[in-house]
Residue frames as qw, qx, qy, qz and C-alpha x, y, z in Angstrom:
[[0.217, 0.280, -0.801, -0.482, -82.69, 62.86, 63.32],
 [0.819, -0.002, -0.021, -0.574, -85.64, 60.75, 62.36],
 [0.347, -0.350, 0.867, -0.068, -85.38, 57.12, 63.32],
 [0.442, 0.259, 0.856, 0.069, -88.05, 55.63, 61.05],
 [0.150, 0.304, 0.609, 0.717, -89.98, 56.26, 57.87],
 [0.177, -0.790, -0.584, -0.066, -93.05, 57.58, 59.70],
 [0.357, -0.733, -0.098, 0.570, -90.98, 60.28, 61.41],
 [0.307, -0.141, 0.459, 0.822, -89.34, 61.20, 58.12],
 [0.034, 0.537, 0.686, 0.489, -92.73, 61.46, 56.43],
 [0.258, -0.836, -0.434, 0.217, -94.00, 63.68, 59.25],
 [0.348, -0.552, 0.137, 0.745, -91.03, 66.01, 58.81],
 [0.204, 0.105, 0.611, 0.757, -91.63, 66.16, 55.05],
 [0.080, -0.719, -0.651, -0.228, -95.33, 66.95, 55.55],
 [0.315, -0.782, -0.211, 0.494, -94.29, 69.77, 57.91],
 [0.301, -0.292, 0.380, 0.825, -92.03, 71.13, 55.20],
 [0.084, 0.426, 0.709, 0.556, -94.90, 70.97, 52.70],
 [0.189, -0.823, -0.515, 0.149, -97.06, 72.96, 55.12],
 [0.318, -0.630, 0.064, 0.706, -94.40, 75.67, 55.28],
 [0.224, -0.006, 0.594, 0.773, -94.09, 75.83, 51.51],
 [0.016, -0.620, -0.721, -0.309, -97.87, 76.07, 51.13],
 [0.230, -0.824, -0.331, 0.399, -98.01, 78.99, 53.58],
 [0.270, -0.441, 0.307, 0.798, -95.33, 80.85, 51.63],
 [0.151, 0.249, 0.735, 0.612, -97.16, 80.13, 48.41],
 [0.081, -0.764, -0.640, -0.017, -100.42, 81.52, 49.81],
 [0.263, -0.779, -0.125, 0.555, -98.65, 84.75, 50.81],
 [0.372, -0.127, 0.464, 0.794, -97.17, 85.43, 47.40],
 [0.455, 0.699, 0.202, -0.513, -98.65, 87.82, 44.90],
 [0.821, 0.484, 0.275, 0.128, -98.37, 87.42, 41.15],
 [0.274, 0.924, -0.254, 0.084, -95.52, 89.94, 40.82],
 [0.351, -0.639, 0.683, -0.047, -93.10, 87.53, 42.48],
 [0.906, 0.291, -0.182, -0.249, -92.97, 84.86, 39.78],
 [0.449, 0.507, -0.695, 0.242, -89.37, 83.86, 40.50],
 [0.290, -0.298, 0.716, -0.561, -90.23, 83.10, 44.14],
 [0.834, 0.110, 0.193, -0.505, -93.25, 81.09, 43.02],
 [0.780, 0.430, -0.449, -0.069, -91.06, 78.99, 40.74],
 [0.169, 0.447, -0.774, 0.415, -88.64, 78.32, 43.59],
 [0.577, -0.143, 0.539, -0.597, -91.50, 77.21, 45.83],
 [0.900, 0.257, -0.073, -0.345, -92.72, 74.80, 43.15],
 [0.563, 0.487, -0.649, 0.158, -89.20, 73.38, 42.88],
 [0.147, -0.350, 0.748, -0.545, -89.04, 72.87, 46.64],
 [0.767, 0.014, 0.312, -0.560, -92.44, 71.15, 46.66],
 [0.852, 0.363, -0.337, -0.169, -91.36, 68.75, 43.90],
 [0.341, 0.467, -0.744, 0.335, -88.18, 67.89, 45.80],
 [0.400, -0.224, 0.649, -0.607, -90.09, 67.22, 49.02],
 [0.859, 0.162, 0.107, -0.473, -92.70, 65.11, 47.22],
 [0.693, 0.449, -0.563, -0.020, -89.97, 63.11, 45.51],
 [0.090, 0.353, -0.809, 0.460, -88.49, 62.27, 48.90],
 [0.565, -0.078, 0.472, -0.673, -91.89, 61.57, 50.44],
 [0.874, 0.253, 0.169, -0.379, -93.12, 59.18, 47.78],
 [0.231, 0.610, -0.732, -0.198, -89.87, 57.57, 46.68],
 [0.982, -0.018, 0.101, -0.159, -89.72, 53.89, 45.85],
 [0.598, -0.363, -0.705, 0.121, -88.27, 51.91, 47.48],
 [0.406, -0.885, -0.162, -0.158, -89.09, 53.53, 50.83],
 [0.050, 0.818, -0.462, 0.338, -86.38, 55.20, 52.88],
 [0.296, -0.388, 0.818, -0.305, -86.39, 52.31, 55.33],
 [0.638, -0.020, -0.687, -0.348, -87.39, 48.71, 55.10],
 [0.642, -0.413, 0.399, -0.508, -89.23, 46.89, 57.82],
 [0.268, 0.287, -0.919, -0.034, -88.03, 43.38, 58.62]]
């Protein structure tokens, strides 16, 4: 489990890398899979750039 926002962001960037690799491997005949990848990317980005941040520094 991540203990701070930096670790969480690193994990989310890793997930984005995975999604991008899957996206690069797809061909146009797999439109449903492409839509699912876009959904996953939006969900990850929403977590990554949320306001307020996941943690607050005191």
